[in-house]
C-alpha positions, 0 to 999 in steps of 0.5 A, a space after each residue: 405290051 413292051 411299051 418300046 416295041 408295041 407304041 408309036 412314037 413321034 420323033 421330037 429330034 432334029 431329023 426331020 424325014 423320022 418325025 410323023 406328018 400325020 396320024 388317022 385312027 379307024 374303028 371296026 367290028 372285028 370278032 363281036 367288038 370295035 377295034 380301035 388302031 390307029 395311023 402315025 403317018 412318016 414321009 417314007 413309012 406307015 406305022 399302024 398299032 391296034 389300041 384296043 376294043 370296045 365292047 360298042 361302035 360308039 365307045 370305040 369312036 368315043 375312045 379313037 377320038 381322043 387318041 387321035 386329038 391327043 396325038 396331033 397334039 405332039 404332032 409339030 408344024 400344020 395340021 391338016 394342012 391348015 398353016 
């Protein structure tokens, strides 16, 4: 997996149009396992990437929670609309 192509980056540059505005994780069943996807929301697009698959729903849910919280730290400004 190439880091530059497959990992969504949260831009820390000065251009507000390219900064991420929100992140969300999703846990979905896939071929007997559980897939964790990360969605990064920008003003003009949404980037969705599969993070990994896990053997149990509980492990996937815990991983999704950690991934979402880590990604939220990289977003500047109010989180979840709180100012």
